[in-house]
Every structure is written in structure tokens, then in C-alpha cells.
C-alpha positions in Angstrom: 250.3 18.4 -90.3 250.5 16.8 -87.2 250.7 13.2 -88.7 250.0 10.8 -85.5 246.5 12.8 -85.1 245.4 13.9 -89.1 246.1 10.9 -90.9 243.8 8.6 -91.0 243.0 5.8 -93.6 239.4 5.0 -92.7 238.1 5.3 -89.5 240.7 4.5 -86.1 238.7 2.3 -83.7 242.2 1.0 -81.4 245.9 2.4 -81.7 247.1 -0.7 -83.1 246.3 -0.7 -86.9 244.9 -3.7 -88.9 246.1 -5.4 -91.6 250.0 -4.5 -91.1 253.3 -6.5 -91.2 255.2 -6.0 -88.4 258.6 -6.7 -89.6 259.5 -5.0 -92.5 260.5 -7.1 -95.7 259.7 -10.2 -93.8 256.0 -9.4 -93.1 254.7 -9.6 -96.6 252.8 -13.4 -95.8 255.0 -15.3 -98.2 252.7 -18.3 -97.6 249.8 -16.7 -99.5 251.8 -16.0 -102.6 250.2 -17.4 -106.2 252.1 -19.6 -107.5 254.7 -18.8 -110.5 252.5 -20.0 -113.7 249.6 -17.8 -112.4 252.3 -15.1 -112.6 253.9 -15.5 -115.7 250.4 -14.7 -117.0 250.8 -11.6 -115.0 253.8 -10.6 -116.3 253.1 -7.6 -118.2 251.4 -6.1 -115.6 254.5 -7.1 -113.0 256.8 -5.0 -115.1 254.8 -2.1 -115.6 255.1 -2.1 -111.7 258.6 -2.5 -111.8 258.9 0.7 -114.6 257.3 2.6 -112.6 258.3 1.9 -108.8 261.6 0.8 -109.1 263.4 1.7 -112.7 261.0 5.0 -112.9 260.7 7.7 -110.3 256.6 7.5 -109.7 255.7 7.9 -106.3 252.3 6.6 -106.3 250.7 4.4 -108.4 247.1 2.6 -108.7 246.7 -0.9 -109.7 242.9 -1.6 -110.6 240.6 -4.3 -112.3 237.5 -6.3 -111.5 237.1 -8.4 -107.7 239.4 -11.5 -108.4 241.9 -10.1 -110.9 244.7 -10.8 -108.6 245.1 -7.0 -107.6 245.8 -7.9 -104.2 248.2 -11.4 -104.8 250.5 -9.4 -107.1 251.3 -6.7 -105.6 252.3 -9.0 -102.8 254.6 -11.1 -104.9 255.5 -7.7 -106.3 256.8 -6.2 -102.8 258.3 -10.0 -102.5 260.0 -9.7 -105.6 261.7 -6.4 -105.5 262.1 -6.5 -101.4 265.9 -6.4 -102.2 265.3 -2.9 -104.0 263.2 -1.3 -100.9 265.9 -1.4 -97.9 263.6 0.7 -95.9 261.6 -2.0 -95.5 257.7 -2.9 -97.3 254.4 -3.4 -96.0 250.9 -4.4 -96.2 247.9 -2.9 -95.0 244.2 -3.3 -95.7 242.6 0.2 -95.6 239.4 -1.2 -96.0 238.5 -2.1 -92.6 239.1 0.7 -90.0 242.8 0.3 -90.4 244.8 4.2 -90.0 248.0 4.8 -91.2 249.7 6.3 -88.2 253.6 7.8 -87.4 253.9 4.2 -85.6 253.9 2.7 -88.7 256.0 5.4 -90.7 258.2 5.0 -87.9 259.6 1.7 -88.9 260.7 2.8 -92.2 264.2 4.1 -93.0 263.1 7.9 -94.4 266.8 7.6 -96.2 266.3 4.1 -98.0 263.5 3.1 -100.7 261.0 1.8 -99.3 257.1 0.5 -100.3 253.4 0.6 -98.6 251.2 -1.4 -100.2 247.5 -0.2 -99.2 244.7 -2.4 -100.2 241.0 -1.7 -101.4 241.8 2.2 -101.5 238.5 2.7 -103.7 237.2 3.0 -99.8 239.1 5.8 -98.3 238.3 9.1 -99.4 239.8 11.1 -101.5 241.1 14.0 -99.1 242.7 11.4 -97.1 244.9 9.9 -99.9 245.7 13.1 -101.0 246.6 14.4 -97.6 249.0 11.3 -96.5 250.7 11.8 -100.3 252.0 15.2 -99.4 252.6 14.2 -96.0 254.5 11.2 -97.3 256.5 13.9 -99.7 257.7 15.5 -97.3 258.9 13.0 -94.3 259.9 9.6 -96.8 260.8 11.0 -100.2 262.4 7.9 -100.8 258.7 5.7 -100.2 256.7 4.4 -102.9 252.7 3.9 -102.3 251.6 1.1 -104.6 247.7 1.1 -104.2 245.2 -1.1 -105.3 241.6 -0.4 -106.5 238.6 -2.0 -107.9 238.3 1.5 -109.8 240.4 3.6 -111.7 241.1 6.2 -109.2 243.7 9.2 -110.0 243.7 11.6 -107.3 246.7 13.3 -108.2 247.6 13.9 -111.5 250.8 12.7 -111.2 249.2 9.1 -109.7 250.8 6.2 -112.2 247.6 3.3 -113.1 248.0 -0.2 -114.3 244.9 -2.1 -115.2 244.2 -5.9 -114.6 242.0 -7.1 -116.6 240.2 -10.5 -115.9 241.6 -13.5 -116.6 240.0 -15.5 -120.1 238.9 -18.7 -120.6 241.9 -19.5 -122.6 244.1 -18.5 -119.6 242.3 -20.0 -116.3 242.5 -23.6 -118.6 246.4 -23.1 -119.0 246.6 -22.3 -115.4 245.0 -25.1 -114.3 246.8 -27.7 -116.6 249.9 -26.3 -115.6 249.1 -27.6 -112.2 246.8 -30.5 -112.7 248.4 -34.0 -112.7 244.7 -36.1 -113.0 242.8 -36.9 -115.3 242.6 -34.6 -118.3 238.9 -35.6 -119.1 238.2 -33.9 -115.8 239.7 -30.0 -117.9 237.6 -30.9 -120.8 234.8 -31.3 -119.4 235.5 -27.7 -117.2 236.4 -25.8 -120.8 232.0 -26.6 -121.6 231.4 -25.7 -118.2 233.2 -22.1 -118.3 232.1 -20.9 -121.6 229.6 -18.3 -121.3 230.0 -18.5 -117.6 231.9 -15.7 -116.6 231.4 -16.1 -112.9 233.0 -19.7 -112.7 235.8 -18.0 -114.8 235.7 -15.2 -112.6 235.9 -17.3 -109.1 238.4 -19.7 -110.7 241.0 -17.2 -111.5 240.2 -15.8 -107.5 241.1 -18.8 -106.0 244.3 -19.1 -108.5 245.6 -16.1 -107.6 245.3 -17.1 -103.9 247.1 -20.3 -104.1 244.8 -22.5 -104.1 245.6 -26.3 -105.9 244.2 -27.0 -108.8 243.0 -30.6 -108.1 240.9 -28.4 -105.2 239.5 -26.0 -107.6 238.3 -28.8 -109.7 236.5 -30.1 -106.7 235.0 -26.9 -106.0 233.6 -26.1 -109.7 232.4 -29.6 -109.7 230.0 -28.9 -107.0 228.1 -25.5 -107.9 225.5 -25.2 -110.3 226.9 -21.5 -111.5 224.5 -19.7 -113.8 225.6 -19.5 -117.6 224.5 -17.2 -120.4 222.7 -18.5 -122.8 221.4 -17.6 -126.2 217.7 -18.9 -127.0 218.4 -22.0 -127.9 220.0 -22.8 -124.4 223.5 -22.6 -126.3 226.6 -21.0 -124.0 226.8 -17.0 -125.3 230.5 -16.7 -126.4 232.7 -13.8 -124.5 232.1 -11.4 -127.6 228.2 -11.6 -127.8 226.2 -8.6 -126.3 223.9 -10.1 -124.5 227.1 -12.3 -122.8 228.2 -8.7 -121.5 225.1 -7.7 -119.9 225.1 -11.3 -118.4 228.4 -11.0 -117.2 228.0 -7.6 -115.6 224.6 -8.7 -113.8 226.3 -11.6 -112.4 230.4 -10.1 -111.9 229.7 -6.8 -110.0 227.7 -5.4 -106.9 226.2 -2.5 -109.2 222.9 -1.5 -109.9 222.4 -4.0 -112.7 223.2 -6.6 -110.3 220.6 -5.3 -107.7 217.7 -5.5 -110.3 218.8 -8.5 -111.6 218.4 -10.1 -108.2 214.7 -8.1 -107.8 213.6 -9.5 -111.1 214.9 -13.1 -110.2 215.3 -13.4 -106.1 216.3 -17.3 -107.3 219.7 -16.1 -108.3 220.6 -15.1 -104.1 221.1 -18.5 -103.8 223.5 -19.2 -106.1 225.6 -16.5 -105.8 229.4 -16.9 -104.0 229.1 -16.4 -100.1 231.8 -14.0 -100.7 229.7 -12.1 -103.0 226.6 -12.1 -101.2 228.4 -10.4 -98.6 229.8 -8.0 -101.2 226.2 -7.5 -101.7 225.0 -7.0 -98.3 227.8 -4.4 -97.3 227.0 -2.6 -100.9 223.0 -2.5 -99.6 224.1 -1.2 -96.3 226.5 1.7 -97.8 223.1 2.9 -100.2 221.4 3.5 -97.0 223.6 5.9 -96.2 226.0 4.1 -93.9 229.5 3.7 -93.4 229.7 0.2 -94.2 233.1 -1.9 -94.3 233.5 -5.5 -95.4 235.9 -7.9 -93.6 239.0 -9.8 -94.8 237.7 -13.4 -96.3 239.4 -15.2 -93.6 240.0 -14.2 -89.5 236.9 -12.1 -89.6 236.1 -13.3 -86.0 232.7 -13.6 -87.0 231.9 -9.9 -88.7 231.2 -10.5 -92.2 230.7 -6.6 -92.4 231.4 -3.4 -90.3 228.1 -1.1 -89.9 228.7 2.4 -89.0 225.5 4.8 -88.3 225.7 8.6 -87.2 223.2 10.8 -86.1 222.8 13.8 -83.9 223.4 11.8 -80.5 226.5 9.9 -81.7 227.9 7.1 -84.0 227.3 3.5 -83.3 228.7 0.5 -84.5 227.0 -2.1 -85.8 228.6 -5.9 -86.8 226.6 -7.6 -89.0 226.5 -11.5 -90.3 225.4 -12.0 -93.4 224.3 -15.8 -93.7 223.5 -17.2 -97.5 221.1 -20.1 -97.1 218.7 -22.2 -98.7 215.0 -21.2 -97.9 214.2 -24.2 -96.0 217.0 -23.9 -93.7 215.6 -21.6 -90.7 218.2 -19.7 -88.6 218.0 -21.1 -85.0 218.4 -19.7 -81.3 222.2 -20.8 -81.2 223.4 -18.8 -84.1 221.4 -15.6 -82.3 223.5 -16.7 -79.2 226.3 -16.7 -81.2 226.0 -13.3 -82.5 225.5 -11.8 -79.6 228.9 -13.0 -78.0 230.1 -11.6 -81.3 228.9 -8.3 -80.8 230.5 -8.4 -77.1 234.0 -9.7 -78.7 233.8 -7.3 -81.0 232.8 -3.8 -78.8 230.2 -3.2 -81.0 226.5 -1.3 -80.2 224.7 -3.7 -81.6 224.9 -6.6 -83.9 222.4 -7.5 -87.3 222.0 -11.1 -88.4 221.1 -10.9 -92.0 220.0 -14.2 -94.1 218.3 -15.7 -97.2 215.9 -17.8 -95.3 213.8 -17.0 -92.3 214.5 -17.1 -88.3 213.0 -19.9 -85.7 210.7 -19.1 -82.7 213.4 -19.4 -80.6 215.8 -16.9 -82.5 213.0 -14.2 -82.7 212.1 -14.4 -78.6 216.3 -13.7 -78.8 215.7 -10.8 -80.6 212.6 -9.4 -78.6 214.8 -10.2 -75.4 217.8 -7.8 -76.9 215.8 -5.7 -78.8 218.5 -3.2 -78.3 221.4 -5.1 -79.4 220.3 -7.5 -81.4 218.4 -7.4 -85.4 217.0 -10.2 -87.3 216.4 -9.6 -91.3 214.9 -12.8 -93.0 214.6 -12.8 -96.8 211.5 -10.3 -96.9 213.6 -7.6 -95.1 216.2 -8.8 -97.6 213.8 -8.5 -100.4 213.1 -4.6 -99.4 216.5 -3.8 -99.3 216.8 -4.4 -102.9 214.4 -2.8 -103.8 215.1 0.2 -102.0 218.5 1.4 -104.1 216.7 0.9 -107.6 213.7 2.8 -106.5 215.7 6.0 -105.2 217.6 5.2 -108.4 214.4 5.8 -110.4 
């Protein structure tokens, strides 16, 4: 095997991989580390990683769990905490956005010393690409370990170890908030009632805690939102063990068949999705249409929410997608469409799509007609059709 031409995690569009630290152990982005109280709650998972990758002989491990459970943050902290052990170098890679792992990156790791590669979001990586890479790594970098994060439990080989990241409970979330909050305790007491029966809010708060957002800012954020709550027939919040609560949790926290059907039945809930969750939904809808769709990182996306690749007998087309979860009365104007056109050129893409929960002003539609080969506008009605398509196909 020639590693510079055959090892690809995702599709390669340039010679510079995306999301790679460039300075070994010093490149793990320490300013994005989660706070210590969060890691105290994740001690069991941290010990499992250390037992397998530091004390044990495991070569590759998958850290899996639901979106927002803190997998990426824990993986970063693990690499930071044990950087003294991985003297050959530690590197973090986002493999979900056309990020090939090339020989140029591996060339910075000392093959005679322990090294660590953290591969994020490997659920989007073809299984045969992972197993090929495992074999190449074993033959050329025998002391380098792989720590992978995934939303699903992946076991590419029988030797792959898996560690689960369970969602934080309401009690754990409140414990973390109290540990770093010095304001009015009454605000936290109010939050207890808001979190009861509200798995969506618990998940979103967990994600922000893992990212290091201060509790004061988290409280301000949750106090301004009206997230849906699972309630019984009398209007009381459902407990965590209630069967109806589980159905609601699945519908509101995962981009699944259940969520899509729930949005078909209750389209008004589109406007209550977190903007990031809406972007995840859009990416999944394009995947279900048969395209290769990749969600960009939450920050630094340069105006692109999703990359979509279509293939036919002529070749490949790269689309950039902007997802606007706007209120129905807030129409998208010509200025936003012109910005999309600029983004298409900056991303070196073939065309762009602007998809919204709202509608478009006449000026925006006029630009679409003028640029009909480069720009496509999808409004609320188009989105409803996209939501119904996978449900119909499943049946």
C-alpha cells in the first residue's frame, strides 16, 4: 500500500488536511478544554481510556455516545492529560469534513515512540477505510494509538475497544452548574423545574458544559428559550423513567426516523430546534436522498453549514448549503442570497443551496433565476417535501 495515495478518511479536496493540529503535543487546543468539574463527572470514562491506551495494549478505541454527550471534549482532555506519555506526538483530526489522513501528517509522528491520533466523528468514515488505516498504522507506526469518537458503537475489528459516554442526568447537570455559579441560587431552583421532562434542554446544556461555557452564560441562554417539554395528560413533566418520556427523548434529541416523522406530524417544532440541530437535520435529509452530505464544524464554517456532493455519469458536483432556521414571517432577502453566491466562490464549489424554514422575497427569487445554474433556493414548502420523502421511502 502507498499511504500517500490510498489512505483517505473522507474525500480529499486539497493537500492541506482540515482540523489537524500542527505542533504535536502543543496542538491540542487547550483553550477549548472543558472545566475540571465536568471531567470529575466523567472520571469513569477517563479511567477507561487510560486503562486501555496508556496502561494496556489496545491499539484503537471508540468513544461513543449521543450528540452533546461530551465525547470530543473528553478526547481532547485525555490527550492533554497524558501528553507526557505520548512522546511521539498527539494530533486531533476532524474526519467528518473531507479530511484525509495523509503521510504528511504521519510523518510528524515519531514511529519509535508512543503516539496518539484522535479521530473525531468516525461514524461518517467508510469501514473499509478505517480497517485499511489500522493495518497501515500497525505496520509502520506500531506504537501509535487511535482514539476515535462516534455517535454509534463501531467495532471495525474484533480488537477494537469501545467505551460508552452516557448522557448526563438532570442531577449531574445541576451539580455542574452549581459548582461554577456564584449568582442567585433561586435561578438554579427555577431551572430544576424547567429541566424536568426536558431531555432536549439537558442535552444542550451538557454540550455547552463540555465546551467550557460559563454557567452564568448557560443560564442566560436557557432562560431565553422555550424548549419543548415531555408532559403527561395532566400537563405535568414526565419523569425520566416514563415510557412516554423515552419516546419524546428519541424524537427530540436524535436525527432519526422518529424525529423526522415527529416533524412531519408537528411542523411547528421546526422552529423550536436548536440551530445546530437544524443543521444536523438538513445534512441527514440530503444523505437520505442519496447524496454525500457532511456537516461543518459549529464554528469557523466560513458561511457553509453542510457540504453536499452529488455524482452522476458526467462527474461530481460539490454544493455548499446554508441552513436558515428563521421564523415563518422573516423572509429571506436578496442580500442573503448574494452572500451565498460569494460563499460558493470562496469554497471553490460548483453551486449553492439556501434552505430555510421561512420564505423568500421577490428580489431573492430574481437572483435565483439569474443564477439558476449556481444558486438554488429551498423554502418551507420544499423542506416539508424533503421531510416527507424519507418517511414515504421507509414505508
